[in-house]
C-alpha positions as CSV (number, residue, x, y, z in Angstrom):
1,M,-220.4,-89.2,-55.9
2,K,-219.2,-88.8,-59.5
3,A,-216.6,-86.3,-58.4
4,M,-215.2,-88.7,-55.9
5,L,-215.0,-91.4,-58.6
6,L,-213.2,-89.2,-61.0
7,K,-210.8,-88.1,-58.3
8,N,-209.9,-91.7,-57.4
9,R,-209.4,-92.5,-61.1
10,F,-207.0,-89.6,-61.5
11,K,-205.0,-90.7,-58.5
12,I,-204.7,-94.2,-59.9
13,L,-203.5,-92.8,-63.3
14,V,-200.9,-90.6,-61.6
15,I,-199.6,-93.5,-59.6
16,T,-199.4,-95.7,-62.6
17,L,-197.5,-93.0,-64.6
18,C,-195.0,-92.5,-61.8
19,T,-194.4,-96.2,-61.4
20,F,-193.8,-96.5,-65.2
21,C,-191.4,-93.6,-65.2
22,Y,-189.5,-95.0,-62.3
23,A,-189.2,-98.4,-63.9
24,C,-187.9,-96.8,-67.2
25,N,-185.3,-94.7,-65.3
26,N,-184.1,-97.7,-63.3
27,N,-183.6,-99.9,-66.4
28,S,-181.7,-97.2,-68.2
29,Y,-179.5,-96.7,-65.2
30,K,-178.7,-100.5,-65.1
31,E,-177.9,-100.4,-68.8
32,S,-175.6,-97.5,-68.3
33,L,-173.9,-99.3,-65.4
34,T,-173.5,-102.4,-67.5
35,T,-172.0,-100.3,-70.4
36,E,-169.6,-98.5,-68.1
37,T,-168.5,-101.8,-66.5
38,V,-167.8,-103.3,-69.9
39,D,-165.8,-100.2,-70.9
40,I,-163.8,-100.3,-67.7
41,S,-163.1,-104.0,-68.2
42,D,-161.9,-103.4,-71.7
43,D,-159.7,-100.5,-70.6
44,F,-158.2,-102.7,-67.8
45,Q,-157.5,-105.5,-70.3
46,I,-155.8,-103.0,-72.6
47,A,-153.8,-101.6,-69.7
48,E,-152.7,-105.1,-68.6
49,S,-151.8,-105.9,-72.2
50,D,-149.7,-102.7,-72.4
51,K,-148.1,-103.6,-69.1
52,T,-147.1,-107.0,-70.3
53,V,-145.7,-105.6,-73.6
54,N,-143.7,-102.9,-71.7
55,S,-142.3,-105.4,-69.2
56,Y,-141.3,-107.7,-72.1
57,K,-139.5,-104.8,-73.8
58,I,-137.7,-104.0,-70.6
59,D,-136.5,-107.5,-70.2
60,Q,-135.3,-107.7,-73.9
61,S,-133.4,-104.5,-73.5
62,N,-131.4,-106.0,-70.7
63,I,-130.0,-108.7,-73.0
64,P,-126.5,-107.8,-74.3
65,L,-126.4,-107.6,-78.1
66,D,-122.7,-108.5,-78.6
67,L,-121.9,-111.5,-76.4
68,K,-118.4,-113.0,-76.6
69,I,-118.9,-116.7,-76.4
70,I,-116.1,-119.3,-76.9
71,K,-117.6,-122.6,-78.0
72,S,-115.8,-126.0,-78.2
73,A,-116.8,-129.6,-78.5
74,T,-115.2,-133.1,-78.1
75,A,-116.9,-136.1,-79.8
76,R,-116.1,-139.7,-80.5
77,Y,-117.8,-141.6,-83.3
78,K,-117.8,-145.2,-84.6
79,V,-117.8,-145.5,-88.4
80,K,-117.6,-148.3,-91.0
81,N,-114.6,-146.9,-92.8
82,V,-112.3,-144.3,-91.1
83,K,-110.7,-143.1,-94.3
84,E,-114.0,-142.5,-96.1
85,A,-115.6,-140.8,-93.0
86,T,-112.5,-138.5,-92.6
87,S,-112.8,-137.5,-96.3
88,K,-116.5,-136.6,-95.9
89,I,-115.9,-134.6,-92.7
90,K,-113.1,-132.7,-94.5
91,A,-115.5,-131.9,-97.3
92,I,-118.1,-130.6,-94.7
93,A,-115.4,-128.5,-93.0
94,Q,-114.3,-127.0,-96.3
95,K,-117.9,-126.2,-97.3
96,N,-118.5,-124.3,-94.0
97,G,-115.2,-122.3,-94.1
98,A,-113.5,-124.5,-91.5
99,Y,-110.1,-126.2,-91.6
100,I,-108.3,-129.2,-90.0
101,S,-105.7,-127.9,-87.5
102,D,-104.0,-131.3,-86.6
103,L,-104.5,-134.9,-87.4
104,R,-103.3,-138.2,-85.9
105,F,-103.9,-141.7,-87.2
106,Q,-103.5,-144.9,-85.1
107,N,-103.8,-148.5,-86.2
108,D,-103.7,-151.6,-83.9
109,L,-104.9,-155.1,-83.8
110,Y,-108.4,-154.1,-82.7
111,K,-109.3,-150.8,-84.3
112,K,-108.3,-148.0,-86.6
113,E,-108.6,-144.6,-85.1
114,N,-108.2,-141.1,-86.5
115,R,-108.2,-138.0,-84.3
116,F,-108.3,-134.5,-85.6
117,T,-109.3,-131.0,-84.7
118,I,-111.6,-128.7,-86.7
119,K,-111.5,-124.9,-86.5
120,V,-114.9,-123.7,-87.6
121,P,-116.5,-120.3,-87.7
122,Q,-118.8,-119.9,-84.8
123,K,-121.9,-119.3,-86.9
124,H,-121.3,-122.7,-88.6
125,F,-120.6,-124.6,-85.4
126,D,-124.1,-126.3,-85.2
127,T,-124.2,-126.9,-88.9
128,V,-120.9,-128.9,-88.8
129,M,-121.9,-130.9,-85.8
130,D,-125.3,-131.8,-87.3
131,S,-123.7,-132.8,-90.6
132,V,-121.1,-135.0,-88.9
133,N,-123.9,-136.8,-87.0
134,I,-125.5,-137.8,-90.3
135,I,-122.5,-139.6,-91.7
136,V,-121.4,-141.5,-88.6
137,D,-122.8,-144.9,-87.5
138,F,-122.7,-144.5,-83.7
139,V,-122.2,-141.6,-81.4
140,E,-120.2,-142.7,-78.4
141,Y,-120.2,-139.3,-76.8
142,E,-120.5,-135.6,-77.5
143,N,-119.5,-132.8,-75.1
144,I,-120.2,-129.2,-76.0
145,T,-118.9,-126.4,-73.7
146,T,-119.4,-122.6,-73.9
147,K,-117.4,-119.9,-72.1
148,D,-118.7,-116.4,-71.8
149,V,-115.7,-113.9,-72.0
150,T,-117.8,-110.8,-72.6
151,E,-116.9,-109.3,-69.2
152,E,-113.2,-109.9,-69.7
153,Y,-113.4,-108.6,-73.2
154,I,-115.1,-105.3,-72.2
155,D,-112.8,-104.9,-69.2
156,I,-109.7,-105.2,-71.4
157,E,-111.1,-102.9,-74.0
158,T,-111.8,-100.3,-71.3
159,R,-108.4,-100.6,-69.8
160,L,-106.8,-100.5,-73.2
161,K,-108.6,-97.2,-74.0
162,T,-107.4,-95.7,-70.7
163,K,-103.8,-96.8,-71.3
164,I,-103.8,-95.3,-74.8
165,E,-105.0,-92.0,-73.4
166,V,-102.3,-92.1,-70.7
167,K,-99.7,-92.8,-73.4
168,T,-100.9,-89.8,-75.4
169,R,-100.5,-87.6,-72.3
170,Y,-96.9,-88.9,-71.7
171,E,-96.1,-88.2,-75.4
172,T,-97.4,-84.6,-74.9
173,I,-95.3,-84.2,-71.8
174,L,-92.2,-85.6,-73.6
175,R,-92.7,-83.1,-76.5
176,T,-93.5,-80.0,-74.5
177,N,-92.7,-80.2,-70.7
178,A,-89.6,-82.4,-70.5
179,K,-86.7,-80.0,-70.5
180,T,-83.8,-81.9,-68.7
181,V,-82.2,-85.2,-69.7
182,E,-83.6,-86.7,-66.4
183,D,-87.2,-85.7,-67.3
184,I,-86.8,-87.1,-70.8
185,L,-85.5,-90.4,-69.5
186,K,-88.2,-90.8,-66.9
187,T,-90.9,-90.0,-69.5
188,E,-89.5,-92.4,-72.0
189,D,-89.3,-95.1,-69.3
190,K,-93.0,-94.5,-68.5
191,L,-93.8,-94.6,-72.2
192,R,-92.0,-97.9,-72.6
193,I,-93.9,-99.5,-69.7
194,I,-97.3,-98.3,-70.9
195,Q,-96.5,-99.4,-74.4
196,E,-95.7,-102.9,-73.2
197,E,-99.0,-103.0,-71.3
198,I,-100.9,-101.8,-74.4
199,E,-99.3,-104.5,-76.5
200,A,-100.2,-107.2,-73.9
201,A,-103.8,-106.0,-73.8
202,Q,-104.0,-105.9,-77.6
203,G,-102.6,-109.4,-77.8
204,R,-105.1,-110.7,-75.3
205,L,-108.0,-109.1,-77.2
206,K,-106.7,-110.6,-80.4
207,Y,-106.5,-114.0,-78.8
208,L,-110.1,-113.8,-77.4
209,T,-111.4,-112.5,-80.8
210,N,-109.9,-115.5,-82.6
211,K,-111.2,-117.9,-80.0
212,V,-114.7,-116.4,-80.3
213,A,-114.6,-116.3,-84.1
214,F,-113.5,-119.9,-84.6
215,S,-114.9,-122.7,-82.4
216,T,-112.9,-125.9,-81.8
217,I,-114.3,-129.3,-82.5
218,Q,-112.1,-132.3,-81.6
219,I,-113.3,-135.5,-83.3
220,D,-112.2,-139.1,-82.7
221,L,-113.3,-141.6,-85.4
222,Y,-112.7,-145.3,-85.0
223,E,-113.3,-148.4,-87.0
224,S,-113.5,-151.9,-85.4
225,V,-111.1,-154.5,-86.9
226,D,-111.4,-158.3,-86.5
227,Y,-108.5,-159.5,-84.4
228,K,-106.2,-162.0,-86.2
229,E,-103.5,-163.9,-84.4
230,T,-100.0,-163.8,-85.8
231,P,-99.1,-167.2,-87.2
232,E,-96.0,-169.0,-85.8
233,S,-94.7,-169.8,-89.3
234,Y,-95.5,-168.9,-92.9
235,T,-95.7,-171.3,-95.9
236,K,-94.4,-169.6,-99.0
237,T,-96.2,-170.1,-102.3
238,F,-94.5,-170.7,-105.6
239,W,-95.0,-167.1,-106.8
240,N,-93.6,-165.7,-103.5
241,S,-90.6,-168.0,-103.8
242,A,-90.1,-167.0,-107.5
243,K,-90.3,-163.3,-106.6
244,E,-87.9,-163.8,-103.8
245,G,-85.5,-165.7,-106.1
246,L,-85.5,-162.9,-108.7
247,S,-84.9,-160.4,-106.0
248,N,-82.0,-162.4,-104.6
249,G,-80.5,-162.8,-108.0
250,W,-80.6,-159.2,-108.7
251,Y,-79.1,-158.5,-105.3
252,F,-76.2,-160.9,-106.1
253,I,-75.5,-159.2,-109.5
254,E,-75.4,-155.8,-107.8
255,S,-73.1,-157.1,-105.1
256,F,-70.8,-158.7,-107.6
257,I,-70.5,-155.6,-109.7
258,I,-69.8,-153.5,-106.6
259,I,-67.0,-156.0,-105.5
260,L,-65.5,-155.7,-109.0
261,I,-65.5,-152.0,-108.8
262,N,-63.8,-152.1,-105.3
263,I,-61.0,-154.4,-106.5
264,W,-60.3,-152.8,-109.9
265,P,-56.7,-152.1,-109.0
266,L,-56.1,-155.8,-108.3
267,L,-57.9,-156.8,-111.5
268,L,-55.7,-154.4,-113.5
269,I,-52.5,-155.8,-111.9
270,G,-53.7,-159.3,-112.6
271,I,-54.5,-158.7,-116.2
272,I,-51.1,-157.0,-116.8
273,S,-49.3,-159.9,-115.0
274,F,-51.2,-162.4,-117.1
275,F,-50.1,-160.8,-120.4
276,I,-46.5,-160.5,-119.3
277,V,-46.3,-164.2,-118.2
278,K,-48.0,-165.3,-121.4
279,K,-45.5,-163.3,-123.5
280,R,-42.5,-164.9,-121.8
281,F,-43.8,-168.4,-122.3
282,K,-44.2,-167.7,-126.0
283,K,-40.5,-166.8,-126.3
């Protein structure tokens, strides 16, 4: 009886130990799974982050570094005093390395208007526009346009390089292979044509370079003027009449002197005649 009781207790102890070991192993397995899941998630986030960074770098590398952009603007502003506003804008242009290329002033019964064009370095284009906005009273309109000539510029540069290489080859042919007069004339004619094409391409490149380097801003400033009707007649004041009398008197003196100068021969004859007649009457 005691042996059976001990045997049962031993079985219970073994079952309890097995259950405890199984539970411990299961918990450690879950913890390892959790840890691995966290690690995998972190790696995935890092990979996604790297992917984003790499894609951003790829997009940035596709942007050209040396764009050729021609910028221009037309604007019309209302100011209190056209003369003062023009002087301030000239000072702004001079400060930013710009210059006035042309200027036209117009004055009528309703307004005073000054139109001029500013050539400004492209890097100071926005600075000049913002500075002008500060000194004006009202912006009627502002139009800013940009033109990308990068493709044309690169195309001309490539063609120009090719033409220069062709010119070099023709010069080599002229020096070494052209033996007869006919060959020399043909080669020189080819050189003349290619030289004209090179000069035309260089001129176009220079034009585009200048247009890109200096932006154009055309500004119209106007000042409103109170309309005044022209009177039908004027009433002269005493001082106006006195000034006019002095002016007329001086004009009469000038005219009289000029008349005397013009008739000096007659005056001379008259004076001589007068003395001759007077001398005869004395006798």
